[in-house]
Structure formats: structure tokens, C-alpha cells
All heavy atoms as atom14 arrays in JSON, in Angstrom:
{
  "sequence": "MTLFLILVIAAIVLGLIGAVAEGLFYLLIIGFVVSAAALVHLRTHLRRSGRHGRTLR",
  "atom14_mask": [
    [1, 1, 1, 1, 1, 1, 1, 1, 0, 0, 0, 0, 0, 0],
    [1, 1, 1, 1, 1, 1, 1, 0, 0, 0, 0, 0, 0, 0],
    [1, 1, 1, 1, 1, 1, 1, 1, 0, 0, 0, 0, 0, 0],
    [1, 1, 1, 1, 1, 1, 1, 1, 1, 1, 1, 0, 0, 0],
    [1, 1, 1, 1, 1, 1, 1, 1, 0, 0, 0, 0, 0, 0],
    [1, 1, 1, 1, 1, 1, 1, 1, 0, 0, 0, 0, 0, 0],
    [1, 1, 1, 1, 1, 1, 1, 1, 0, 0, 0, 0, 0, 0],
    [1, 1, 1, 1, 1, 1, 1, 0, 0, 0, 0, 0, 0, 0],
    [1, 1, 1, 1, 1, 1, 1, 1, 0, 0, 0, 0, 0, 0],
    [1, 1, 1, 1, 1, 0, 0, 0, 0, 0, 0, 0, 0, 0],
    [1, 1, 1, 1, 1, 0, 0, 0, 0, 0, 0, 0, 0, 0],
    [1, 1, 1, 1, 1, 1, 1, 1, 0, 0, 0, 0, 0, 0],
    [1, 1, 1, 1, 1, 1, 1, 0, 0, 0, 0, 0, 0, 0],
    [1, 1, 1, 1, 1, 1, 1, 1, 0, 0, 0, 0, 0, 0],
    [1, 1, 1, 1, 0, 0, 0, 0, 0, 0, 0, 0, 0, 0],
    [1, 1, 1, 1, 1, 1, 1, 1, 0, 0, 0, 0, 0, 0],
    [1, 1, 1, 1, 1, 1, 1, 1, 0, 0, 0, 0, 0, 0],
    [1, 1, 1, 1, 0, 0, 0, 0, 0, 0, 0, 0, 0, 0],
    [1, 1, 1, 1, 1, 0, 0, 0, 0, 0, 0, 0, 0, 0],
    [1, 1, 1, 1, 1, 1, 1, 0, 0, 0, 0, 0, 0, 0],
    [1, 1, 1, 1, 1, 0, 0, 0, 0, 0, 0, 0, 0, 0],
    [1, 1, 1, 1, 1, 1, 1, 1, 1, 0, 0, 0, 0, 0],
    [1, 1, 1, 1, 0, 0, 0, 0, 0, 0, 0, 0, 0, 0],
    [1, 1, 1, 1, 1, 1, 1, 1, 0, 0, 0, 0, 0, 0],
    [1, 1, 1, 1, 1, 1, 1, 1, 1, 1, 1, 0, 0, 0],
    [1, 1, 1, 1, 1, 1, 1, 1, 1, 1, 1, 1, 0, 0],
    [1, 1, 1, 1, 1, 1, 1, 1, 0, 0, 0, 0, 0, 0],
    [1, 1, 1, 1, 1, 1, 1, 1, 0, 0, 0, 0, 0, 0],
    [1, 1, 1, 1, 1, 1, 1, 1, 0, 0, 0, 0, 0, 0],
    [1, 1, 1, 1, 1, 1, 1, 1, 0, 0, 0, 0, 0, 0],
    [1, 1, 1, 1, 0, 0, 0, 0, 0, 0, 0, 0, 0, 0],
    [1, 1, 1, 1, 1, 1, 1, 1, 1, 1, 1, 0, 0, 0],
    [1, 1, 1, 1, 1, 1, 1, 0, 0, 0, 0, 0, 0, 0],
    [1, 1, 1, 1, 1, 1, 1, 0, 0, 0, 0, 0, 0, 0],
    [1, 1, 1, 1, 1, 1, 0, 0, 0, 0, 0, 0, 0, 0],
    [1, 1, 1, 1, 1, 0, 0, 0, 0, 0, 0, 0, 0, 0],
    [1, 1, 1, 1, 1, 0, 0, 0, 0, 0, 0, 0, 0, 0],
    [1, 1, 1, 1, 1, 0, 0, 0, 0, 0, 0, 0, 0, 0],
    [1, 1, 1, 1, 1, 1, 1, 1, 0, 0, 0, 0, 0, 0],
    [1, 1, 1, 1, 1, 1, 1, 0, 0, 0, 0, 0, 0, 0],
    [1, 1, 1, 1, 1, 1, 1, 1, 1, 1, 0, 0, 0, 0],
    [1, 1, 1, 1, 1, 1, 1, 1, 0, 0, 0, 0, 0, 0],
    [1, 1, 1, 1, 1, 1, 1, 1, 1, 1, 1, 0, 0, 0],
    [1, 1, 1, 1, 1, 1, 1, 0, 0, 0, 0, 0, 0, 0],
    [1, 1, 1, 1, 1, 1, 1, 1, 1, 1, 0, 0, 0, 0],
    [1, 1, 1, 1, 1, 1, 1, 1, 0, 0, 0, 0, 0, 0],
    [1, 1, 1, 1, 1, 1, 1, 1, 1, 1, 1, 0, 0, 0],
    [1, 1, 1, 1, 1, 1, 1, 1, 1, 1, 1, 0, 0, 0],
    [1, 1, 1, 1, 1, 1, 0, 0, 0, 0, 0, 0, 0, 0],
    [1, 1, 1, 1, 0, 0, 0, 0, 0, 0, 0, 0, 0, 0],
    [1, 1, 1, 1, 1, 1, 1, 1, 1, 1, 1, 0, 0, 0],
    [1, 1, 1, 1, 1, 1, 1, 1, 1, 1, 0, 0, 0, 0],
    [1, 1, 1, 1, 0, 0, 0, 0, 0, 0, 0, 0, 0, 0],
    [1, 1, 1, 1, 1, 1, 1, 1, 1, 1, 1, 0, 0, 0],
    [1, 1, 1, 1, 1, 1, 1, 0, 0, 0, 0, 0, 0, 0],
    [1, 1, 1, 1, 1, 1, 1, 1, 0, 0, 0, 0, 0, 0],
    [1, 1, 1, 1, 1, 1, 1, 1, 1, 1, 1, 0, 0, 0]
  ],
  "atom14_positions": [
    [[227.83, 21.58, 22.14], [226.47, 21.68, 21.69], [225.8, 20.3, 21.69], [224.6, 20.22, 21.89], [226.45, 22.3, 20.3], [225.08, 22.74, 19.87], [224.3, 23.85, 21.01], [224.49, 25.39, 20.2], [0.0, 0.0, 0.0], [0.0, 0.0, 0.0], [0.0, 0.0, 0.0], [0.0, 0.0, 0.0], [0.0, 0.0, 0.0], [0.0, 0.0, 0.0]],
    [[226.58, 19.27, 21.48], [226.03, 17.92, 21.49], [225.52, 17.56, 22.88], [224.45, 16.96, 23.01], [227.11, 16.9, 21.06], [227.6, 17.28, 19.78], [226.53, 15.5, 20.99], [0.0, 0.0, 0.0], [0.0, 0.0, 0.0], [0.0, 0.0, 0.0], [0.0, 0.0, 0.0], [0.0, 0.0, 0.0], [0.0, 0.0, 0.0], [0.0, 0.0, 0.0]],
    [[226.26, 17.95, 23.9], [225.83, 17.68, 25.27], [224.5, 18.37, 25.57], [223.62, 17.79, 26.21], [226.89, 18.13, 26.27], [226.58, 17.89, 27.73], [226.4, 16.4, 28.0], [227.66, 18.47, 28.6], [0.0, 0.0, 0.0], [0.0, 0.0, 0.0], [0.0, 0.0, 0.0], [0.0, 0.0, 0.0], [0.0, 0.0, 0.0], [0.0, 0.0, 0.0]],
    [[224.32, 19.58, 25.07], [223.06, 20.3, 25.26], [221.9, 19.53, 24.64], [220.85, 19.36, 25.27], [223.16, 21.7, 24.66], [221.85, 22.43, 24.64], [221.31, 22.92, 25.82], [221.16, 22.61, 23.46], [220.09, 23.59, 25.81], [219.95, 23.28, 23.45], [219.42, 23.76, 24.63], [0.0, 0.0, 0.0], [0.0, 0.0, 0.0], [0.0, 0.0, 0.0]],
    [[222.08, 19.04, 23.43], [221.01, 18.3, 22.77], [220.69, 16.99, 23.48], [219.53, 16.61, 23.61], [221.38, 18.04, 21.31], [221.44, 19.27, 20.42], [221.95, 18.9, 19.04], [220.1, 19.93, 20.34], [0.0, 0.0, 0.0], [0.0, 0.0, 0.0], [0.0, 0.0, 0.0], [0.0, 0.0, 0.0], [0.0, 0.0, 0.0], [0.0, 0.0, 0.0]],
    [[221.72, 16.31, 23.96], [221.5, 15.07, 24.71], [220.73, 15.35, 25.99], [219.8, 14.61, 26.35], [222.84, 14.37, 24.99], [223.43, 13.83, 23.7], [222.66, 13.25, 26.0], [224.84, 13.3, 23.83], [0.0, 0.0, 0.0], [0.0, 0.0, 0.0], [0.0, 0.0, 0.0], [0.0, 0.0, 0.0], [0.0, 0.0, 0.0], [0.0, 0.0, 0.0]],
    [[221.08, 16.43, 26.69], [220.38, 16.78, 27.92], [218.93, 17.15, 27.66], [218.03, 16.79, 28.42], [221.1, 17.93, 28.63], [222.42, 17.59, 29.3], [223.08, 18.86, 29.83], [222.21, 16.6, 30.42], [0.0, 0.0, 0.0], [0.0, 0.0, 0.0], [0.0, 0.0, 0.0], [0.0, 0.0, 0.0], [0.0, 0.0, 0.0], [0.0, 0.0, 0.0]],
    [[218.68, 17.86, 26.57], [217.31, 18.24, 26.24], [216.47, 17.0, 25.89], [215.34, 16.86, 26.35], [217.29, 19.26, 25.08], [215.89, 19.44, 24.53], [217.84, 20.58, 25.54], [0.0, 0.0, 0.0], [0.0, 0.0, 0.0], [0.0, 0.0, 0.0], [0.0, 0.0, 0.0], [0.0, 0.0, 0.0], [0.0, 0.0, 0.0], [0.0, 0.0, 0.0]],
    [[217.03, 16.1, 25.11], [216.31, 14.87, 24.76], [216.04, 14.04, 26.01], [214.93, 13.51, 26.18], [217.09, 14.07, 23.7], [217.08, 14.83, 22.37], [216.5, 12.67, 23.52], [218.0, 14.26, 21.33], [0.0, 0.0, 0.0], [0.0, 0.0, 0.0], [0.0, 0.0, 0.0], [0.0, 0.0, 0.0], [0.0, 0.0, 0.0], [0.0, 0.0, 0.0]],
    [[217.03, 13.93, 26.88], [216.83, 13.17, 28.12], [215.75, 13.82, 28.99], [214.93, 13.12, 29.6], [218.14, 13.08, 28.89], [0.0, 0.0, 0.0], [0.0, 0.0, 0.0], [0.0, 0.0, 0.0], [0.0, 0.0, 0.0], [0.0, 0.0, 0.0], [0.0, 0.0, 0.0], [0.0, 0.0, 0.0], [0.0, 0.0, 0.0], [0.0, 0.0, 0.0]],
    [[215.73, 15.14, 29.05], [214.71, 15.82, 29.84], [213.32, 15.59, 29.27], [212.36, 15.38, 30.02], [215.02, 17.32, 29.89], [0.0, 0.0, 0.0], [0.0, 0.0, 0.0], [0.0, 0.0, 0.0], [0.0, 0.0, 0.0], [0.0, 0.0, 0.0], [0.0, 0.0, 0.0], [0.0, 0.0, 0.0], [0.0, 0.0, 0.0], [0.0, 0.0, 0.0]],
    [[213.2, 15.61, 27.96], [211.89, 15.37, 27.34], [211.41, 13.94, 27.6], [210.26, 13.72, 27.98], [211.96, 15.65, 25.82], [212.13, 17.15, 25.59], [210.72, 15.14, 25.11], [212.43, 17.52, 24.15], [0.0, 0.0, 0.0], [0.0, 0.0, 0.0], [0.0, 0.0, 0.0], [0.0, 0.0, 0.0], [0.0, 0.0, 0.0], [0.0, 0.0, 0.0]],
    [[212.31, 12.98, 27.45], [211.94, 11.58, 27.67], [211.55, 11.35, 29.13], [210.51, 10.74, 29.42], [213.09, 10.64, 27.25], [212.84, 9.22, 27.72], [213.26, 10.67, 25.75], [0.0, 0.0, 0.0], [0.0, 0.0, 0.0], [0.0, 0.0, 0.0], [0.0, 0.0, 0.0], [0.0, 0.0, 0.0], [0.0, 0.0, 0.0], [0.0, 0.0, 0.0]],
    [[212.35, 11.85, 30.06], [212.04, 11.68, 31.48], [210.74, 12.38, 31.85], [209.94, 11.86, 32.63], [213.18, 12.2, 32.35], [214.45, 11.37, 32.36], [215.56, 12.09, 33.11], [214.19, 10.01, 32.99], [0.0, 0.0, 0.0], [0.0, 0.0, 0.0], [0.0, 0.0, 0.0], [0.0, 0.0, 0.0], [0.0, 0.0, 0.0], [0.0, 0.0, 0.0]],
    [[210.53, 13.56, 31.29], [209.3, 14.28, 31.56], [208.07, 13.56, 31.05], [207.04, 13.5, 31.72], [0.0, 0.0, 0.0], [0.0, 0.0, 0.0], [0.0, 0.0, 0.0], [0.0, 0.0, 0.0], [0.0, 0.0, 0.0], [0.0, 0.0, 0.0], [0.0, 0.0, 0.0], [0.0, 0.0, 0.0], [0.0, 0.0, 0.0], [0.0, 0.0, 0.0]],
    [[208.16, 13.01, 29.85], [207.02, 12.26, 29.29], [206.71, 11.01, 30.1], [205.56, 10.71, 30.4], [207.28, 11.89, 27.84], [207.17, 13.02, 26.83], [207.59, 12.55, 25.45], [205.76, 13.56, 26.8], [0.0, 0.0, 0.0], [0.0, 0.0, 0.0], [0.0, 0.0, 0.0], [0.0, 0.0, 0.0], [0.0, 0.0, 0.0], [0.0, 0.0, 0.0]],
    [[207.75, 10.27, 30.46], [207.55, 9.06, 31.25], [206.98, 9.43, 32.62], [206.06, 8.78, 33.12], [208.86, 8.27, 31.39], [209.27, 7.69, 30.05], [208.7, 7.14, 32.41], [210.65, 7.06, 30.05], [0.0, 0.0, 0.0], [0.0, 0.0, 0.0], [0.0, 0.0, 0.0], [0.0, 0.0, 0.0], [0.0, 0.0, 0.0], [0.0, 0.0, 0.0]],
    [[207.5, 10.49, 33.22], [207.0, 10.92, 34.53], [205.57, 11.41, 34.5], [204.82, 11.24, 35.46], [0.0, 0.0, 0.0], [0.0, 0.0, 0.0], [0.0, 0.0, 0.0], [0.0, 0.0, 0.0], [0.0, 0.0, 0.0], [0.0, 0.0, 0.0], [0.0, 0.0, 0.0], [0.0, 0.0, 0.0], [0.0, 0.0, 0.0], [0.0, 0.0, 0.0]],
    [[205.17, 12.04, 33.4], [203.81, 12.55, 33.3], [202.8, 11.45, 32.98], [201.66, 11.49, 33.44], [203.75, 13.64, 32.23], [0.0, 0.0, 0.0], [0.0, 0.0, 0.0], [0.0, 0.0, 0.0], [0.0, 0.0, 0.0], [0.0, 0.0, 0.0], [0.0, 0.0, 0.0], [0.0, 0.0, 0.0], [0.0, 0.0, 0.0], [0.0, 0.0, 0.0]],
    [[203.21, 10.46, 32.2], [202.28, 9.42, 31.75], [202.18, 8.27, 32.75], [201.08, 7.82, 33.06], [202.71, 8.89, 30.36], [201.87, 7.71, 29.94], [202.61, 10.01, 29.33], [0.0, 0.0, 0.0], [0.0, 0.0, 0.0], [0.0, 0.0, 0.0], [0.0, 0.0, 0.0], [0.0, 0.0, 0.0], [0.0, 0.0, 0.0], [0.0, 0.0, 0.0]],
    [[203.3, 7.8, 33.25], [203.3, 6.63, 34.13], [202.83, 7.02, 35.52], [203.29, 8.02, 36.09], [204.69, 6.01, 34.19], [0.0, 0.0, 0.0], [0.0, 0.0, 0.0], [0.0, 0.0, 0.0], [0.0, 0.0, 0.0], [0.0, 0.0, 0.0], [0.0, 0.0, 0.0], [0.0, 0.0, 0.0], [0.0, 0.0, 0.0], [0.0, 0.0, 0.0]],
    [[201.95, 6.24, 36.06], [201.43, 6.52, 37.38], [202.45, 6.11, 38.45], [203.03, 5.03, 38.39], [200.14, 5.73, 37.59], [199.41, 6.1, 38.85], [198.06, 5.42, 38.94], [197.47, 5.13, 37.88], [197.63, 5.18, 40.06], [0.0, 0.0, 0.0], [0.0, 0.0, 0.0], [0.0, 0.0, 0.0], [0.0, 0.0, 0.0], [0.0, 0.0, 0.0]],
    [[202.7, 6.98, 39.38], [203.64, 6.68, 40.46], [205.07, 7.05, 40.13], [205.97, 6.81, 40.93], [0.0, 0.0, 0.0], [0.0, 0.0, 0.0], [0.0, 0.0, 0.0], [0.0, 0.0, 0.0], [0.0, 0.0, 0.0], [0.0, 0.0, 0.0], [0.0, 0.0, 0.0], [0.0, 0.0, 0.0], [0.0, 0.0, 0.0], [0.0, 0.0, 0.0]],
    [[205.33, 7.62, 38.96], [206.69, 8.01, 38.6], [206.8, 9.53, 38.44], [207.46, 10.04, 37.54], [207.1, 7.32, 37.29], [207.22, 5.8, 37.37], [207.59, 5.24, 36.01], [208.22, 5.37, 38.4], [0.0, 0.0, 0.0], [0.0, 0.0, 0.0], [0.0, 0.0, 0.0], [0.0, 0.0, 0.0], [0.0, 0.0, 0.0], [0.0, 0.0, 0.0]],
    [[206.14, 10.24, 39.34], [206.15, 11.7, 39.31], [207.57, 12.24, 39.5], [207.91, 13.3, 38.98], [205.22, 12.26, 40.38], [205.15, 13.75, 40.4], [204.52, 14.43, 39.38], [205.72, 14.47, 41.43], [204.45, 15.81, 39.38], [205.66, 15.84, 41.44], [205.02, 16.52, 40.42], [0.0, 0.0, 0.0], [0.0, 0.0, 0.0], [0.0, 0.0, 0.0]],
    [[208.41, 11.5, 40.23], [209.77, 11.96, 40.46], [210.56, 12.06, 39.16], [211.48, 12.88, 39.05], [210.49, 11.05, 41.47], [210.72, 9.64, 40.98], [211.91, 9.3, 40.35], [209.76, 8.65, 41.15], [212.13, 8.01, 39.9], [209.97, 7.37, 40.71], [211.16, 7.05, 40.09], [211.38, 5.78, 39.63], [0.0, 0.0, 0.0], [0.0, 0.0, 0.0]],
    [[210.21, 11.27, 38.14], [210.88, 11.39, 36.85], [210.56, 12.71, 36.18], [211.39, 13.29, 35.48], [210.51, 10.24, 35.94], [211.15, 8.89, 36.25], [210.66, 7.84, 35.26], [212.64, 8.98, 36.22], [0.0, 0.0, 0.0], [0.0, 0.0, 0.0], [0.0, 0.0, 0.0], [0.0, 0.0, 0.0], [0.0, 0.0, 0.0], [0.0, 0.0, 0.0]],
    [[209.36, 13.21, 36.37], [208.98, 14.51, 35.84], [209.83, 15.6, 36.49], [210.33, 16.5, 35.81], [207.5, 14.77, 36.08], [206.93, 16.07, 35.55], [207.07, 16.12, 34.02], [205.5, 16.24, 35.96], [0.0, 0.0, 0.0], [0.0, 0.0, 0.0], [0.0, 0.0, 0.0], [0.0, 0.0, 0.0], [0.0, 0.0, 0.0], [0.0, 0.0, 0.0]],
    [[210.03, 15.5, 37.79], [210.86, 16.47, 38.5], [212.31, 16.38, 38.02], [212.96, 17.41, 37.78], [210.79, 16.22, 40.03], [209.34, 16.31, 40.51], [211.69, 17.18, 40.78], [208.68, 17.64, 40.26], [0.0, 0.0, 0.0], [0.0, 0.0, 0.0], [0.0, 0.0, 0.0], [0.0, 0.0, 0.0], [0.0, 0.0, 0.0], [0.0, 0.0, 0.0]],
    [[212.82, 15.17, 37.84], [214.18, 14.99, 37.34], [214.29, 15.56, 35.93], [215.31, 16.17, 35.58], [214.58, 13.5, 37.38], [214.71, 13.04, 38.83], [215.89, 13.27, 36.63], [214.91, 11.55, 38.98], [0.0, 0.0, 0.0], [0.0, 0.0, 0.0], [0.0, 0.0, 0.0], [0.0, 0.0, 0.0], [0.0, 0.0, 0.0], [0.0, 0.0, 0.0]],
    [[213.25, 15.41, 35.11], [213.24, 15.99, 33.77], [213.37, 17.5, 33.81], [214.1, 18.11, 33.02], [0.0, 0.0, 0.0], [0.0, 0.0, 0.0], [0.0, 0.0, 0.0], [0.0, 0.0, 0.0], [0.0, 0.0, 0.0], [0.0, 0.0, 0.0], [0.0, 0.0, 0.0], [0.0, 0.0, 0.0], [0.0, 0.0, 0.0], [0.0, 0.0, 0.0]],
    [[212.66, 18.14, 34.76], [212.78, 19.59, 34.9], [214.18, 20.0, 35.34], [214.73, 20.99, 34.86], [211.75, 20.12, 35.91], [210.35, 20.18, 35.36], [209.3, 19.71, 36.12], [210.08, 20.69, 34.1], [208.01, 19.76, 35.64], [208.8, 20.74, 33.61], [207.76, 20.27, 34.38], [0.0, 0.0, 0.0], [0.0, 0.0, 0.0], [0.0, 0.0, 0.0]],
    [[214.76, 19.24, 36.24], [216.12, 19.54, 36.71], [217.13, 19.39, 35.58], [218.03, 20.22, 35.41], [216.49, 18.64, 37.91], [217.95, 18.78, 38.28], [215.6, 18.97, 39.1], [0.0, 0.0, 0.0], [0.0, 0.0, 0.0], [0.0, 0.0, 0.0], [0.0, 0.0, 0.0], [0.0, 0.0, 0.0], [0.0, 0.0, 0.0], [0.0, 0.0, 0.0]],
    [[216.97, 18.34, 34.78], [217.89, 18.12, 33.65], [217.74, 19.23, 32.61], [218.72, 19.7, 32.05], [217.66, 16.73, 33.03], [218.42, 16.57, 31.72], [218.08, 15.65, 34.01], [0.0, 0.0, 0.0], [0.0, 0.0, 0.0], [0.0, 0.0, 0.0], [0.0, 0.0, 0.0], [0.0, 0.0, 0.0], [0.0, 0.0, 0.0], [0.0, 0.0, 0.0]],
    [[216.51, 19.68, 32.38], [216.32, 20.77, 31.42], [216.93, 22.07, 31.93], [217.5, 22.84, 31.16], [214.85, 20.96, 31.08], [214.14, 21.37, 32.23], [0.0, 0.0, 0.0], [0.0, 0.0, 0.0], [0.0, 0.0, 0.0], [0.0, 0.0, 0.0], [0.0, 0.0, 0.0], [0.0, 0.0, 0.0], [0.0, 0.0, 0.0], [0.0, 0.0, 0.0]],
    [[216.85, 22.31, 33.23], [217.51, 23.49, 33.8], [219.03, 23.38, 33.67], [219.7, 24.36, 33.36], [217.11, 23.65, 35.26], [0.0, 0.0, 0.0], [0.0, 0.0, 0.0], [0.0, 0.0, 0.0], [0.0, 0.0, 0.0], [0.0, 0.0, 0.0], [0.0, 0.0, 0.0], [0.0, 0.0, 0.0], [0.0, 0.0, 0.0], [0.0, 0.0, 0.0]],
    [[219.56, 22.19, 33.88], [220.99, 21.98, 33.73], [221.42, 22.19, 32.28], [222.5, 22.73, 32.01], [221.38, 20.57, 34.18], [0.0, 0.0, 0.0], [0.0, 0.0, 0.0], [0.0, 0.0, 0.0], [0.0, 0.0, 0.0], [0.0, 0.0, 0.0], [0.0, 0.0, 0.0], [0.0, 0.0, 0.0], [0.0, 0.0, 0.0], [0.0, 0.0, 0.0]],
    [[220.58, 21.79, 31.34], [220.89, 21.99, 29.92], [220.93, 23.48, 29.59], [221.81, 23.94, 28.84], [219.86, 21.29, 29.05], [0.0, 0.0, 0.0], [0.0, 0.0, 0.0], [0.0, 0.0, 0.0], [0.0, 0.0, 0.0], [0.0, 0.0, 0.0], [0.0, 0.0, 0.0], [0.0, 0.0, 0.0], [0.0, 0.0, 0.0], [0.0, 0.0, 0.0]],
    [[220.01, 24.25, 30.14], [220.01, 25.69, 29.89], [221.22, 26.37, 30.5], [221.81, 27.28, 29.9], [218.73, 26.31, 30.42], [217.47, 25.93, 29.65], [216.24, 26.52, 30.33], [217.55, 26.38, 28.22], [0.0, 0.0, 0.0], [0.0, 0.0, 0.0], [0.0, 0.0, 0.0], [0.0, 0.0, 0.0], [0.0, 0.0, 0.0], [0.0, 0.0, 0.0]],
    [[221.62, 25.93, 31.69], [222.83, 26.49, 32.32], [224.05, 26.15, 31.49], [224.93, 26.98, 31.27], [222.97, 25.97, 33.77], [224.33, 26.29, 34.34], [221.87, 26.55, 34.63], [0.0, 0.0, 0.0], [0.0, 0.0, 0.0], [0.0, 0.0, 0.0], [0.0, 0.0, 0.0], [0.0, 0.0, 0.0], [0.0, 0.0, 0.0], [0.0, 0.0, 0.0]],
    [[224.11, 24.92, 31.0], [225.24, 24.51, 30.16], [225.29, 25.33, 28.87], [226.36, 25.78, 28.46], [225.14, 23.03, 29.82], [226.15, 22.57, 28.82], [227.49, 22.46, 29.13], [226.03, 22.25, 27.51], [228.14, 22.08, 28.04], [227.27, 21.94, 27.05], [0.0, 0.0, 0.0], [0.0, 0.0, 0.0], [0.0, 0.0, 0.0], [0.0, 0.0, 0.0]],
    [[224.14, 25.55, 28.25], [224.1, 26.35, 27.03], [224.55, 27.78, 27.3], [225.3, 28.36, 26.53], [222.69, 26.34, 26.44], [222.5, 27.15, 25.16], [223.29, 26.52, 24.03], [221.04, 27.24, 24.81], [0.0, 0.0, 0.0], [0.0, 0.0, 0.0], [0.0, 0.0, 0.0], [0.0, 0.0, 0.0], [0.0, 0.0, 0.0], [0.0, 0.0, 0.0]],
    [[224.11, 28.34, 28.41], [224.48, 29.71, 28.76], [225.98, 29.85, 28.97], [226.61, 30.78, 28.47], [223.72, 30.14, 30.0], [223.91, 31.59, 30.34], [222.98, 31.96, 31.44], [223.75, 32.61, 32.48], [223.34, 32.85, 33.68], [222.14, 32.44, 34.03], [224.08, 33.47, 34.55], [0.0, 0.0, 0.0], [0.0, 0.0, 0.0], [0.0, 0.0, 0.0]],
    [[226.58, 28.91, 29.69], [228.02, 28.99, 29.91], [228.79, 28.72, 28.63], [229.84, 29.32, 28.4], [228.46, 28.0, 31.0], [228.08, 26.68, 30.62], [227.86, 28.36, 32.34], [0.0, 0.0, 0.0], [0.0, 0.0, 0.0], [0.0, 0.0, 0.0], [0.0, 0.0, 0.0], [0.0, 0.0, 0.0], [0.0, 0.0, 0.0], [0.0, 0.0, 0.0]],
    [[228.27, 27.85, 27.79], [228.95, 27.55, 26.52], [228.94, 28.76, 25.6], [229.95, 29.09, 24.98], [228.28, 26.35, 25.83], [228.9, 25.99, 24.52], [230.14, 25.42, 24.42], [228.45, 26.14, 23.26], [230.43, 25.24, 23.14], [229.41, 25.67, 22.42], [0.0, 0.0, 0.0], [0.0, 0.0, 0.0], [0.0, 0.0, 0.0], [0.0, 0.0, 0.0]],
    [[227.8, 29.44, 25.53], [227.71, 30.62, 24.68], [228.56, 31.77, 25.23], [229.14, 32.53, 24.48], [226.26, 31.07, 24.54], [225.37, 30.15, 23.71], [223.94, 30.67, 23.72], [225.89, 30.02, 22.3], [0.0, 0.0, 0.0], [0.0, 0.0, 0.0], [0.0, 0.0, 0.0], [0.0, 0.0, 0.0], [0.0, 0.0, 0.0], [0.0, 0.0, 0.0]],
    [[228.61, 31.88, 26.54], [229.41, 32.94, 27.16], [230.9, 32.72, 26.9], [231.63, 33.64, 26.6], [229.14, 32.98, 28.67], [229.9, 34.1, 29.35], [229.57, 34.16, 30.8], [228.18, 34.59, 30.96], [227.56, 34.6, 32.11], [228.17, 34.18, 33.2], [226.32, 35.02, 32.21], [0.0, 0.0, 0.0], [0.0, 0.0, 0.0], [0.0, 0.0, 0.0]],
    [[231.35, 31.47, 27.03], [232.77, 31.16, 26.8], [233.16, 31.33, 25.34], [234.23, 31.81, 25.04], [233.07, 29.73, 27.24], [233.78, 29.67, 28.56], [234.27, 28.29, 28.84], [233.2, 27.59, 29.53], [232.97, 26.3, 29.44], [233.72, 25.56, 28.69], [232.0, 25.75, 30.11], [0.0, 0.0, 0.0], [0.0, 0.0, 0.0], [0.0, 0.0, 0.0]],
    [[232.3, 30.92, 24.43], [232.65, 31.0, 23.02], [232.68, 32.45, 22.54], [233.39, 32.77, 21.6], [231.66, 30.19, 22.17], [230.38, 30.77, 22.23], [0.0, 0.0, 0.0], [0.0, 0.0, 0.0], [0.0, 0.0, 0.0], [0.0, 0.0, 0.0], [0.0, 0.0, 0.0], [0.0, 0.0, 0.0], [0.0, 0.0, 0.0], [0.0, 0.0, 0.0]],
    [[231.94, 33.33, 23.18], [231.94, 34.73, 22.8], [233.22, 35.44, 23.16], [233.67, 36.35, 22.48], [0.0, 0.0, 0.0], [0.0, 0.0, 0.0], [0.0, 0.0, 0.0], [0.0, 0.0, 0.0], [0.0, 0.0, 0.0], [0.0, 0.0, 0.0], [0.0, 0.0, 0.0], [0.0, 0.0, 0.0], [0.0, 0.0, 0.0], [0.0, 0.0, 0.0]],
    [[233.86, 35.04, 24.23], [235.1, 35.69, 24.67], [236.3, 35.33, 23.79], [237.16, 36.14, 23.56], [235.41, 35.31, 26.11], [234.48, 35.94, 27.09], [234.88, 35.59, 28.49], [233.91, 36.12, 29.44], [233.87, 35.8, 30.7], [234.74, 34.94, 31.19], [232.97, 36.32, 31.49], [0.0, 0.0, 0.0], [0.0, 0.0, 0.0], [0.0, 0.0, 0.0]],
    [[236.34, 34.09, 23.34], [237.5, 33.66, 22.56], [237.46, 34.16, 21.13], [238.49, 34.2, 20.47], [237.59, 32.12, 22.57], [237.88, 31.58, 23.93], [239.06, 31.79, 24.57], [237.12, 30.85, 24.76], [239.03, 31.19, 25.75], [237.85, 30.62, 25.89], [0.0, 0.0, 0.0], [0.0, 0.0, 0.0], [0.0, 0.0, 0.0], [0.0, 0.0, 0.0]],
    [[236.3, 34.5, 20.64], [236.19, 34.91, 19.24], [236.59, 36.35, 18.99], [236.83, 36.74, 17.86], [0.0, 0.0, 0.0], [0.0, 0.0, 0.0], [0.0, 0.0, 0.0], [0.0, 0.0, 0.0], [0.0, 0.0, 0.0], [0.0, 0.0, 0.0], [0.0, 0.0, 0.0], [0.0, 0.0, 0.0], [0.0, 0.0, 0.0], [0.0, 0.0, 0.0]],
    [[236.71, 37.15, 20.02], [237.01, 38.57, 19.83], [238.5, 38.84, 19.98], [239.16, 38.31, 20.87], [236.27, 39.4, 20.87], [234.78, 39.27, 20.74], [234.1, 40.1, 21.77], [232.65, 39.9, 21.68], [231.8, 40.23, 22.62], [232.25, 40.77, 23.74], [230.52, 40.02, 22.48], [0.0, 0.0, 0.0], [0.0, 0.0, 0.0], [0.0, 0.0, 0.0]],
    [[239.02, 39.67, 19.1], [240.42, 40.08, 19.21], [240.48, 41.59, 19.34], [239.71, 42.32, 18.71], [241.22, 39.64, 17.97], [240.63, 40.19, 16.82], [241.25, 38.12, 17.86], [0.0, 0.0, 0.0], [0.0, 0.0, 0.0], [0.0, 0.0, 0.0], [0.0, 0.0, 0.0], [0.0, 0.0, 0.0], [0.0, 0.0, 0.0], [0.0, 0.0, 0.0]],
    [[241.36, 42.05, 20.17], [241.54, 43.5, 20.36], [242.64, 43.99, 19.43], [243.69, 43.38, 19.3], [241.89, 43.8, 21.82], [240.83, 43.46, 22.83], [241.35, 43.7, 24.23], [239.58, 44.28, 22.58], [0.0, 0.0, 0.0], [0.0, 0.0, 0.0], [0.0, 0.0, 0.0], [0.0, 0.0, 0.0], [0.0, 0.0, 0.0], [0.0, 0.0, 0.0]],
    [[242.42, 45.14, 18.84], [243.44, 45.71, 17.95], [243.74, 47.12, 18.35], [243.0, 47.89, 18.78], [242.95, 45.72, 16.51], [242.82, 44.32, 15.99], [242.42, 44.35, 14.56], [242.31, 42.96, 14.12], [242.18, 42.63, 12.9], [242.15, 43.53, 11.95], [242.07, 41.39, 12.55], [0.0, 0.0, 0.0], [0.0, 0.0, 0.0], [0.0, 0.0, 0.0]]
  ]
}
């Protein structure tokens, strides 16, 4: 979960810098890519944690 938060913060910072600074539009794109990677990481993390918590009886 810590990695997800770090990725989200990095995406926000890169997106803000890319949107505000002139000529650094590529940072905005990288921010979007990092946020997508954070969502993929969260999805796989939640999927994996759900399987281990269940026991069959």
C-alpha cells in the first residue's frame, strides 16, 4: 500500500509540474502513466490479498 501512495504522490507532482511549466508537457504525460501504473498495482494488490484471506472448510 505504501508503494501505491508513493506512486500517486509522484503522479500528482509530475502532473502539476508538467501542467504549469512551459515546455514540460512530457511530465504531464509521465504523470498520467505513473497514475495508471499505481491503479494497476492497487488492483493486483487487492486481488492477491483477497485470495490468501479465504479458507475453505
